[in-house]
N, C-alpha and C positions, 0 to 999 in steps of 0.2 A: 578857272570853270569846274576843279574840284570841289571849292567851294559851292557851287552853284548846285552840282549833284548832291553833297553832301545834304544840304539844306532841305531838299525834299526828303529824304529817308529820315532828317532828323524830327523834322513836323510832321511826317507820317505817323511817326511812334506815338505821336501827342493829339492825333486825330480823335481818338474815341474819347478822350477828356472834352476836347474841346467842345464836339457834338454834344454830348451830356450837358456841357454847361449854356451853350448857346444855341442848341439846335441847329436847325440848316443854316443859320446864319455863319456856322464855322466855317462853311465851303468859300466862304468870301475870304478868311484869314488863310485858308489851304491855297488859296489862288495866288498869293502873292510869291513863292519860290517859282512856278512858272512863269508869271508877269515879269518877275526880275530877269528870268533867263532871256524871255524874248525882248525885254530893252536892250541887255547886254549884248546880244546877236544883232540889233539893228546899230547899236555905237559902233560896231565892229564891220559894217557894210561896205565902208568903202575900201577900207585894209583887202578884205575878200574879194571884192569885186576887181580889184586891181592886181588880184593874183598875190597877195600876202597871204601870211599865215600866223595863228596864234598857235603855241604850243605849251604842254607843262609835262615834266616827265620827272620821273621817281622812280628808281632802281629798285624794284619789287623783289623779286627771284634775278639776281644776277646769274647764279649757277645756271640757271637755262632760259636765261635772256628774254625771260618776261618781266617788263616793266611795266608801270601804271604810267601810259602815256597816253595825252589828249591832243586832240590837233584840229583846230578850227580853220578850213578852209572854204572854196564856194560852196560846195556841195552841203557839208556840213553846216553851212552858216542856213542853205535854204531848208533844211530837215530841222535845223534847232527851232528856226521859225514858225514850222509847222507844229512841231511836238509841243513848243512850250506856248507858240499864241493859241493853236485851236485847246491844249490844254486849258489854259487859262479860262477860256471861254466856256467851257463845259462844267468847270469847277461853278464859276458862276451860275450857269443854266441851272445844275443840281439844286442851289439854294431855292429855287422855286419847282423845281418837277419833283422832290420829296417834302415832307413833310416831318415835323418832329416826332410822329408815332411810327415812322419806317422804322421795319425790324434792323437789326443789327448795322445802322447806319455810320455808326463811328468805324466801324471795320471795314466798310465800303469804304468811304471817305478816305481812308490810311493807303487801303489798297490801291485807289486811284491815281493818288499823289504817289506814290513809291513806284507805280508802275510810269509815272511821267518823268521820274528821275531814272530809271533804268532805260527808258528811252532816250532821255538826252545824254546820257552814258554810254550806249550803243553808238549814236551818229557820230561820237565825239571822240570814240576811241582810236587810237592809231596803232594799237597792238591786238593781233590775232587772237591772243589767249584773253584777253581783257574785254576784245568784243563779243567772245564767245559768252564771257560772266554775265554781263549785262543782256545776251541774246537771251540767254535761258532764265535769268530773272523776269523779263519779260513773257515769258512762256508761262512761269508759275503765276506772277499775278495776274495774269489776264485767266489763268485757270480758276484762281479765289474770284476772280470779279465776274465769270460767268456763270459759275455756281453760286451765286450772291444768297439767292434763294434756295438753299439745300435742301429744303424739305419737300421741296416738288421735285419728281424722277426726271423730268424733262430739262430742269438745268443741272441736276448732276451727270447726266448721260451727254448733255454737250459738253460741260466743262471737261470730263475725262477722256472725251473724245479729241476733242482741241489740246488737250494736255500730251495724248499719245501721238497724235499724228506730228504736233509740230517739235515733241520733246525728240520722238525719235528722228526725225529730219536735222534738229541740231546737234544729235549725237554723231549721226552719218559726218556731218559739217565739223564736228570739231576732227576726226580722223583726218578729213581733208586739208584743215588747216596745219596738222601736224605735219603731214605730208608736204605740205607747202612752205611752211617754215624749213623743215629739213632741206628741199630742195635749195631756196633761198638763201639758208643760211642764217636766217634772223626773221622773226615774227615781228617786224615792223612794218606797220603796212604803206606807210611812204616810201621806206626803203624798199620794199619790195616792188611798188609801182614805179620808181626811179629806177631801178635796176630788175626787170623780172628776169628769172631762171630762164635759161633756153628750153624750147621745148622736149619734151621725151615723155615715154611711158608713164613714169610715176606723177608728173606735172599734169598730164591729159586726167590721171585717175584722181589726183587731188582736184581737180577743178570740176569733174561731174560730179565728186561726194562734196564738194561744197556748194553747188548749184542746188544737189536734192536738198540741202537744208534751206537755201533762200526759196525754192520755188515751195517748199512745203508751208514755209510763213507766210506767203504771199495767197495761198490757196489756189495755186497754178494747176491744172490738171495735170495728174491724178491725185492731187492732195487737195482739191477745192472742194470736199464735201465737208469738212469742218465749217468753215465760215458762214453759210446759212443757218447750220445748226446752233450757232451761237449766238444768233438773235434772239436766243432765250435769256441773254443778260439783259440788264436795264438798258433803257435807251441812251443814256448817256455814255453807257460802255461802247454802245455800237458806233457812235457817233465821232468816237476817239478812237478807239483802239480798231476799229473794222473799216475807219474812213481815211483819218489822217495819220495813224502812229505806226500801231503794231504792223497790220498787213504791208504798210509801207518798207517796211524791214527788209525784207527780203529786196524788193525793187531797188532800195537803197544800196544791198551789198553787190547786186549786179552791176547797177550804175559806178561804184567804187572800184571794181575790179575788172571794168571792162576797158577801160585803156591799155591795161597790161595783158589780158588774156583773151579778146576777143577774136583774135587769131589761132587760137589755141583750138586743136580737135578737141570733143564735138561742140564747142561754146554756142557758136551762132545757130546752126541747124538746129541745135534739141531746143535754144530759147525761141526761136522762129516758130518753129512746129509747133511745141507746145502751148507757147503764148496765145498764137493765131486760134487752134481750137478751144483754148480756153474762152478766148473772146465771144467766140460763134455760141459753144453750149451755153456759157452763163448767161448770155443776152436773149438766147432762146428759150430758156428754162424762165428767166423771169416773165414773159409773155404770158405764162399760165398761173402765175400766183396771183392769189387775192387778199395776202396780207400784206400792207403797204411796206411792211417792215423787209418782208421777203424779196418783196419787186426789186427794193434796195439791194437788197444783198446780193440776190444773183447780178442785178446790174454790177457790184462791187467788184463781183468776181469778174465779168467781163471787162470790166477797165483796167483791174489788174493785169489780166491776159494782155490788153493792149499796151498798156507800161513797161512790159516784162519784153515787147518784141523792140520797143522805141530805146529801152536802155542795154537790150543785148544785141542790138544789131552793130554796135562797137563805131560807130563812126562819129564825124566832126557834128555834123548838121542833125543826125538821129541823136546824138546825146544830147543837144541844145533842145530838140523836140521832147525830148523825154524828160528834162529838168521843168520845161515849163508844161508840160501836162502833167507831173506830180504835183505842180504848185496848185493847176487850176481842179483836180481831181478832189484834192483836200479842200478846197475853198466852195465846190457846189456841193458835193456829196455830203459832209459833215453838216451841213445847215437842212439839208433834206431829211437827215435823220433825227436831226431837232425838232424839225417840223413836224414830223410822223411822232415824237412824242407828246408834242403838245395836242396835236389831235387825240391821241389815246386818251389825254390826260383830260382834257375836254368833254369827249364824247363818250368813251371806255371803251371803245372799241376800233380796232385799226382794219376788218375786214372791209374791202372797198364796194363788196356787194350790199353792203350794209349803209353805207355814207351818202348823203345826197343833201344838195344844198349848201356845205359849209362856205362856199364861196363868197355867199352874201352873208351868213352870221358871222364868217373870222374874214373879213376881206384884208386885213393887215396881213395874217397868217396868210391866206392865199397870196398875195403880192412877193412874199419873199420866197415863197414856193416856188410862183410861175420865176421868179427870177434868177434863184438857182438850179431850176429845171430847164431854162433855157440854155443858160451855161454847158449845164449838161450835154443838151441836144447840139451845144456848136451853135446856137443863134447869134449874130452880129448884133452888137458890138461888144460881146462880152467876152472873157479870158477864155472861157471853154473853146470860143471860134478862134482866137488867135494860136492857140495851142493845137488844135485840129488840124488848123491850114500848115502849122509847120510840121506836122506829123505826115501830112499825105505828100507835101512837098518835099521833103527829104527821102521819103521811102521812094518817091516817084523817080529821085535821080540817083537811086543807089543800086544796087545790084540786082542782079535776075531773081536770088532769094528776096530781096529787100521788095520787090516788087509784087511777087507773091503773096509778100505777107500784106502789101498794100490792098489788095483783092480781098483780103479776109479783114483789114481794118474797115475798107467801106463796107463789106456787107455787116461789120462790127457795129458799124454807127447806124446805119439802115436799123438793125434793132435796137440800138440806145434811143433812138429818138422814138420811137415804138413804144418802149414801156417806159418812158419819160411820160410821152401822152396816156400812157395807161394809168400811170401814178398821178398826175394832176388832173386826169379825169374821175378818178377812183375816188380821190379824195376830196375834192370841192365840186363837182359838176353836180346838177340837180338831175337825177335820173327818172326814167317815167316809171311809174308804179311802185316807186319806193319814197316813203313818207321823208320830208325835210327832218333831217337827225338834230336833235336838240343840244347844244351846247351851250358850256358854260362861258363868262368872258376870259380873257385872255390875259393876264397882266403886263404890261409894259417890259417887264424887267425880265418876263419869263421869255418873249419873243425877242429881248435885245440881242443876245447871241448869234441865233441863227441870222439876224436882221443884218447884222455888221459884216460877217462872213460873207451872204449874198451881195452885198452892197461892194465888199473887196473883188467881186467879180465883175461888177459893174465898173470901178473906179479902174482894174487893172488892166481889162480889156483896151482901151483906148491909150493906155499909160504901159503898154506891154515893152516900147522900146526902152523902158526905163530898166528892165530888167535884164536889158542885153549884156551890160558889163557882168552882173555877178553870174549869169547862167553861162556866159558867154567863157569866164574862166574856168569852169568845169570843163567846157568842151574844148577849150584851149589844151588840154590834157591831149586829144586826138589830132592826128596829123589833119592840117587843114588842107580842105580841096582849092582850087584855084579859084573858085566863087563861091564863098562861103555864105549859108542862109544868114538871114538878120531876122529877127521878129520884128512883127509892124501887124497893125490890126487889118491893114489893107494892103494884100500886094498885086491888085488888078483882077481882071477877070481871067482867069488861066485855067488849066486843066485842075488843078488842085481845088479852085471854087466850083467846076463843074462835078468834080467827085463830090464834093460836099453837100450841092444841090441833088442829087443823084441819091445820096444817103439820105437827106430830109424827105426826099419822095417816096421813097421806097418804105421809109418809117411811119410815114403816114398812110400809105395804101397797107401796110401791115397792121396798125390801128384799126383803121376801118373795116379791117377783113378779119376782125378779133375772134368771132365765131368760127369761122371755117380752119381760122390759125389754132384756135385752140383744140379742133376736132383731130386737125393733123399732127398738133403735140402729143397728144395723149395718142394716137393711134402709132407714131413712131417711137415714143416714149421706151426707152429700153429700162430692166431693172435699176432703180435707184442707187448710187454709190452708198446712200445711208443704209439700206439694206444689205448692200455688199459687205460693208463693215460690219454689221451688226452679226451676220453671218461668220464672217471670219473669224468675230473674236469669239462667237460660239462655238467654232469648229476648234478655235485651240483650247478654248475651256475643256470641250469633252475630250480632246487628244491629251491634256495634261491630268485629267481625271483618270483614264485609261492607263496611262503609263505609272502614274501614282499607285493605282489598282494591281498594276503588274509587278513592281520594284517593292513598294511598300508593304509588307504582309503582316505586320505589327509584330515582328520577332525581332528583339535587340540582337541577340546572338547572331541570329542569321545577318543583320545588317555589318556588325562587328567581322565575324568571318568574311564578308564579300571584301570588307574594306581592306582588311589585313591581306589576304590574298590578292588582291589588286597590287597592292602595294609592294608586297612579297615579290611578287612575279615581275615587276620591274625592278627593283633593286638585285636579282637573281642574275636578271638578264643583262643587265650593265656590269656586274662583277663577273659574270663569264666572260663577256665580250671584250673587255677593257683590260680585266684583269689589273685595276688599279692598286692593288696591295705589294706590286712591285716597287722596291725602294722605301718601301716604308718598313720606319724601325718597329721592331717587336715592341709589343706593349708589356709595360710592366704591371705585373698582377697586384701588387701593393704597394705603397709607400711606409707602411707601419702595420704591423699584426694586427692591430686595432680594427683599421680598414676590412680587412680580410674577415675578422670576427664577425662585424657588423652586418656586411654584404652578404655573407652565409646565412645569417640569420634572416635578414629580408628575403632573401629567393628562397628559404624555406617556408616562409609565411605565404610567398606569393605562390608557390606549389602549394599550398594548402587552399588557396582560394578555388584552385581547379575541381575540387570535389567535395564543395560546400553547398547542402542546400537548404539549409536557413540562410532566411536573408539577413538577420540582424547578424550573424554569425560572418557572413560575407563581407559585410560593412567594416564588421571591428578589424579582420583580416587585411583587407584594403587599406584602413587608416593605420595599420600597425607597417605596412611597407612604405606608408610615407613618410611615417615617424623614423624608420629604418632610413630613409632618404635623408632625412633632416641628418642625422647621426654621422652619415658620411661626409656632409657639408661641415659638419664640425669638426671632425676630424682629418679633413681637409683645409682649415682654417678658414672657411667662409662664413663667418658667423650671421653676417647679413642674411645670407641665403637660407641657413639654416634655421633663423628666428621666423623667417616668413614662411616656411615649408610648415615649422611645427603650428605656427597660428592660422594660417590655409588649412590643414589637418584638420584640427580642432572645431573649426567652424565649419567644415565640410562633412566630420561626421555627426555633428549636432542636427545639420541639415537633412542629412541622410535619416537619422532615428526621427525626427519630426514626421517625415515623407513616411517612413517604413508605418506609422500609427495607423495608416489608411490601406497598407497593402498588407496579402495574405503572409502568414508566417515562414512558409515555405516556397521555393521557385514551382511555379505551377506548370512551367511549360513541362510536355512530355517527350524525351526525345529517348532515342534507343540508344545504347551501348556503342554500338557503332559510330555514331552521329558523335559522341563525346571523343572516340578515340580520334576521331578526325580533327576536333575541333581543338584539340589539346597542342596536336604537332604545330596547327597554325599558329597559335598563341606562344609557343614557344620559340617557334622560327623566327616569328616576326619581331619578338624580343631582341633574339641575337642577333639578326640581320640589321636591326636600328644599331646595336653594339658594333659591329663591326664597319656599317658605314661612319660611325662617328669615331673609331678608331683611325680610319682611311683618311678620313677629313683632317683630322689633327694632326696625322703624320706627315700631310701631302701641304702642308704650311711652307710658303716659300717668301711671302713677305715678313717683315719684320714687327712683331707685337705690337699693337695700338696699345698695350697695357702701360708700358713705361712712361709714354707721351701723356696718356691719364692721369699717371701717379702725377707726373711734372707738372701737369696744369692743375690738378687738386692743389698741389703744394703752393704753387703760383699763388692762387687766392687766399691762403693762409688756413687750408681745410687739410682733415684728414681721412675722411671716411669715404674712399674712391668711389664705392660702388651706389652709394646715395647721391654722390655727386653727379654722376653718371647718369640717374634716374630723372633726376630733377634741374639739371643744367646742360650737360653734354648732349644726353637724348630726351630732353624733355618734350621733343615732337611725337617720340614713340609713347612717352610716357602719357599726353593728351590723347592720342589716339586709343590708347588701350583705356583710358578712362572714360570714353565716351564710349567703347563699346560695352564695358562695364556696365556703365547705366542702363544703357539699350536693352541689353542682355537681361536686367532685373525688372526694367519695365515692362519688358516683355512676359516674364517668366510669372510675375504678380500679377499680370492683366488676364492671362490663360488663368490662374485661380481663381481669381476676383470674379471674372466673365462679365457681370454686369457694372460693378460700381466697387472702390475699395472700402473695406470696413477699417473703420476708426473706433477711438475711446467710445464716443457716444452715438450710438447708432441704433439697431433693432431691438427692442426688449427681449431679451431670453430669462426661460423662465429658469429656475433653482434645480439643479440635478437633486436625486435622490438622496436624502443625507444632508443635504447643502441648510444652512440656514435660512429660514423665509424671507429674510430681510439681506440676504448677503449680497444682492445685486447693487452695489453700490454706485455704478454711475450711471445709472437709468432714471434720473430724475424727468425723463419726459414720461416713463412708463405711469400707465393709469395705476397699477400695482402700488408705487412707490411711497415711501412714507411721505408726508408734506416738507418734514423739518430736514429730511435727506436731500430733496429736490434741488438738481442742479449744483451738488455738492460732491468732490472727490476723495476718496480716501485717505488722502495726505491733509485734508480739512475737516476730515471728520473726527470726534471724538474716539477715545479706548474703546469707551461703549460700543458705540454708533459701530464703530470697524470691526469690533466683537460679534457684531449682529444682536447685540441685547435690547430686550425693548427699555423704552424709557421708565427710569424708578426703578431698574432693578439692577445696581449699581453695586449690591453687595458682594458678589464674587466676579468680579471681570476677568476677563482671560489675557494674557500676555500676548501680545503680537511681536514679533519680530518684524514684521514686511506691513506695507500699509494695506493691503488688498489681500493677505494671508487669508482673512474670516471669509471670501468669497468661497473659499474650498471646502468640501464634505470633509470632517476630521479623518476619513480613513483615506482621504488623496493628500494630506498634507505630511511634509518629512520637519520635525522641528529642526533634524540637523541640517538640513540642506536650508532651510531659513534661516537660520545662524549664520551659517557659512557664506550666503548670499549676500546678508546685512553686514556683516564685517569684511568681506573683500571686494565690495562695490567700489566704493570711493577709492581705494588705495589703487585698484586696477583701472579708475578713470587716471587718478594722478599719473599712475604708471604711463598709459598711453601718451599723456601730453609731455611727460619728460622723453618717452620715446620717440616724440615729435621733433621735440626742441634738440634732442641731443645728436640729432642724426648727421650733423656735419662734420662733428669728428667722432664718434661714437656708433655703433649698429642701432640701428633703429629708420626712421623714417616713416611719412605719412600714410601709406598702406600698411605696414605691421602697426601703425598704432592705430589706426581705424579698426583694424581685426581686433586688437585689442580692446580698445573701447567697447566693441561689439558683443566681445566674451562677457563683459561686465553685465551688459542687459541682458544677454542670453541667459546669465544666472537670476538675476531679477526674474524673468520669465518661468526657468524651469521650476524657480521654488514657489512663485505666487499666483502662476497662472497667468491669461492673458488681461486680466484688469491688473495686475501687478506692473506688468509691461506698458499697458496703456498710462497709468499713473506716474512711472520712470520717465516716459517720454510724452511731453504734453502736444510736442508738434509731430505733424504728418511725416514719413519719413521723405516723402519725395522733397520735403524743404531741406534737407540734408544734403540731398543728392543734388539737386539745382543749385542751391547754395554753393556746392563744392567743384561744380563744372563752373559755375560763373567767377569764383575766385581764381579759378587756373585759368581760365580764357581770358579775364582780366589780366591778370599779371602776364599773361605771354603777349598780349596787344600794347600794355604798357611800354613794351621794350620799341614799339614803332617809334617813339619818340628820340631813341638814338639809329633811328633808320631800318631796326631789323627785328622779326617777330622773337620773341623769351629773349631779348637782351639782359644780360644780368645787371641789376644794380645791386649796390652795398651802401651800406648807411652805419658810421663807426659814430659813438657818442657815449655821454654818460651819463647812468639813469641816477637817480636818487636812492640810496640803501641797496641799489643792485652794483653799481661801480660801472665799470669799463663793458660797453655792449653795443653790439653790432647787429643790424638786420639784412638781410638780402631777399630778393625775391625769389631765391630758390626758397626760403623758408614759408614766404607765403603762397608761392607753386605746392609746397609740399600741404600746407593746411588746406588746400583746396582738394587736395587727393585724400587727406583725412576725413574730410567731412563727405567725401562721395563715398569712400568706403563703409564710413558709418552709416550713411544713408542707404546702401545698397542691403548692408547686413542686418540691419533693423525691418527693411521692405520685405527681404525674402522670411525672416522671423515672424514677422506678422502676417506674411500669406501664409506659410507653411506651419506656423504655428496657433496664432489668434485664429486664423481664418478656418481650420479644421477643429479647434478646438468649438467653435462655433458651431460645426456641421456635428461633430459627436453630442454636444449638448441639446442639439434640435431632435436629434435621432434617438435620445434615450429616450426611455419612457416616464411618464408624468407622475408625481405621485398621486394625483387624483387618479390616474389610470389605474395603478395599483389597487387603491381601496376601492376602485369599482369592481 
């Protein structure tokens, strides 16, 4: 089972290249994984029909009792056959529906196949957390599929709406899962169903929260607004996600949990009321639609309400009817969506007011639609009739609530008959006054998928008793009544058949009275849910803007004072009430006089920052406080921390300086003396409060320090540097999270600076500054004013005469350059000393960074420090030679280093799965020529990923705050021509 799921995702990764190579024929290849899943499920039919199960279990997060647990039973067997079988036919249908010129077809194909894999995992999951993961994957992939044509506003809005509704429902459901798992003592679904927790208020709350997620997924009122709008997606998506797969997920979850929780308040009344209401509202709205796809969409909403009533009734017979109806609905609704796509493809419209005479022009398509529509209207001898008869009879034999639901079901069935007739008449009938619609022929391969599904309705109608064993195996989880219901096409002339006849008659009358029905519908129509949703979003946005305008005044000091005041008030309140200092040992002022001296100097520098008005002076003083802290680390015997602090302060100060070039020299905020007098005490008190809290926390430690155990564990692995081992091995999860946050922050900051697109080496032409050599722009081979012989050449490839900017033939007095692109700077902007220093230290600093990376197991160092050190080397090149020098020093985009670093760290972490746990450590010992005995551990590989990530972040920031601002300054500078003018 795990292999089948993973095959979907693995092949989805190659969907784009397959589509580029084979065009739409690639969909036939992509249909193989769901086809294999369907075949595998068929081979397990006899086992699951007999009440047996297939299970797969892998201990994933044992500390949290979360497992990779998959289980195939009767209900999962039915859902796998639907998700995989219909998915296979839809992918085959896509090969004819699209053409090779369709935009972003590879991405669409990959998302559709990945959705099929997520749906397969959802119905097989036997763990609540695992089910939630696959649940949200279907949400994400449906968002991508609905928004496939992202250049259309309607698609973007519909995708966002579906994501908002279903994701919020999913998060609510997750809280319910956690409560349920806590109450049951396990997250294993089969164990919870076998031994459900006793009724309690917490269990009822968990049930309600879970049902919110299920109802939002299956578009049950009041969450039904997203499904009709999702019809903006391509028709294959509607046929699969919104008829046979995604919208069935909520119904599946209700059916899965009903055997254990149907008696828990308020399970049954909530589902029966909302399901019945949805069935009536959806069916009534379908009668007013003119788009064939929207008729089916609102009909789907109505049918989902009916399925929710049956699955939520929580009885043996209603459970049997629910599974039969789930199968019947997928087999008649999916082909109708596919036929709609064929009609749209052949005629160019889905508006039933413009379609006429297609029944004669496309008789085979009409026959398939009539067959599927007759099953939807529950006409014998089709499967829809057998399932509807089972539903009517089981509700009739149920409780009082079930009979009220039966009345709604009969009315809903009448509406179903009416909108089925409206669909068939609108698509294929010849209408008076409407010219016959022109349509091109439909290939047999295009019609085959819906024809197979429609024929299944015909075959399984008389053959419905053969489904009794499988569907009855699910129903057996409920208490069996004295006379259980058995599936059959004909149960004789009884009350259930009479109710069906009444529904048919009522549906025909509603169809014939379509004019008055439309007028009544428009008169009774309330404000659409879509407009309500849009109004809610607009109100939320306005509220957010008002709150932002209220609290975000643009004053950083005000933000800091507010934050510090709140934190300080909380700390003081706790200190006054609890008096936690009682019993706390008195702090030692220092261990060595050196510490006192460094601390006093650091505090003095910090105090000087309070009265500074020049920005540059404030940056320098703040940097000195950081260096003072690093010296305290040195005095305390923490060289790793000191080295990291030194590197961070160095890079930070350089970044600050780069930013200050575009800011005024002085702080421009005007504030009175009393404001300054108010802010100083807040700052001083905040620092003192933090110091007191740290002292109290350290003094109240009661448990044994973990340091000794970490030292022992480090020595056990033959290592010496405890800090580095903690970062890349013992606490590597923390490092991974921090690395991801660091990368995201860097991307966010640089994106804000670049606004539209990132600046790199060869981009828009920039004219030389006044005083620059006229041929100084070396990396502008695409510029119209660039010399032909320097086109597409870099500074490293240019001769020393070209680098100096001398014209050809003027080699008599070449200028010596220490850096490749230093000649791009005007003479007054160059520093020969800085160029020489940068040239001399560049390679040694890079070698030092590699040394710090590789020696981290036994000496101070590590990937973070090494990455910062390497970044300092490139910063030196930039400061000496400008942005062209940086571009020549780094030929690749900074994002490549960041991405490779994240990939390497993540791959190393996932490699530990070979031993059963993420981030499991591996060590290789061997002998290398000229090197001698050597060993390589996954910790070093993980640290290499951190090294590349940090280097990429530094380069990205320097390019954004350095090269980008340089470009802005150059564009703002007056041109030589302007000066002469």
